[in-house]
N, C-alpha and C positions, 0 to 999 in steps of 0.2 A: 617531839612531844612537848607541849607547853601546859602549864597549870593555870587554870582559870577558876573563877568562883561563880557558882550558881547564885541566883537572887536570894535563895534561902540561906546562903552563907557556906554551903558545902563545897569544898574544893573538888575539882574534876580535872583529869588529864585528857587533853585532846591532841590527836595527831594533827599537827599544823599543816601537813601536806594535804589534808582533806578539806581545809577551809577554802571555800569558793568565794565567799563574800562576808564582809563584816560591815554592819550598818547600825547607826545610832538612830533610835526612833521612839522615845528618848533613851530607853535601855539599849545596850548593845546586843544585837542579834547576829549570831554566826550562822551562816548557811553553809552546810557541808556539801561536797560534790554529789552525794547521793540524795540530796534534798532535805535531810534532817535539819531542823533549826534548833539552836541552843541560845537561850538568853542568859547573859553573864553580866557581872558587876563591872568588869574592866571596860575602859573606854576603847574605842577603835585604835587610838594612838598607843595605848598600853598593849593591846593585842599585837599590833605591828611591831612594837619594840621587842615583845617576847618571841615572836616568830623570827625576827632578824637575829636576836641573841642566840636562839637555838641553832639557826643555820650557821652562824659564825663558829659556835662551839663544835658543830659537826664537821665543818670544813677544816678547822684547826686540828681536830683529832685525826682526820685523814692526812693532813699535811705532816703532822708529827710522826705518823707511821710510814711516810713516804721516804724513799731513799733519794729523792730528787728527780730531775727530768728523766733519768734512765728508768725510773719506776713507772712512768706514765702508761706504757702498754698494759702493765699488770692492773693498774687502777682503772683504766678504761675497760678492760675485760671484766672486772668486778662489777662495773656499772652497766655492762651489756653493750659497750661501744667498742669500736676498733679505732686505732690511730688513723687509719685511712678515712673512715667516715667522719671523724672529728676534723681532720684536715680539710676534707671536702666541705664540711659545714662552715669552717672558718673562711674558706675561699668564697663561698657563696654569700657570706655576710660582709665580705670585704675586710676581714680582720687584718690587722697589721702584722701579726705573727702567725706563721704556719708551723705545724708540727710534722716532723718527718716520721716515718714508720719506726725509726729506732728510738723515738721518744724525745729527741733533741729539738729544741726550738731553733728555728732558722728565720732569717729575714726573708721577706717576700722576694721571690725570684733568685735567691741565692743558689748558686750552682746550676742555674738554668741559662741556657744560651738564649739570647734575645729572639732568634728565629726558630727556636725549638717548638715542636708541636706539643699541645697540652697532653697530659697523661690521659690514658683511656678513662672515659667516664667524667672527665673534667673538661669544661669548656669555658671560654671567656678569658679575659685578661687577669693576671695576678696583680694585685695592687700592692 
């Protein structure tokens, strides 16, 4: 949630996850994902800074509550993900770090024989 100011000077709290578009025309207009439009005093750059600051605080809070890599499966479950699905997504993006199902980070290909078949549901080269 971020605080913005309506043109009349009244502060308002907006769920930053709902902001689809911020445009200056010349006032800043926020378009939310469901189509509602809000005109605010803050510039697009200020809105961006507020959204980034909010997300940094959110991620820092999660990291502070985490017990480290071993806690990854629990955090992924809270977010509605599984370690396997996260690993599959990392592979498809060619990410440099893969996550094992025990939550530990591993280098790509670590523990994998060069001629081994890919795991079920996974295809292609590991980078």
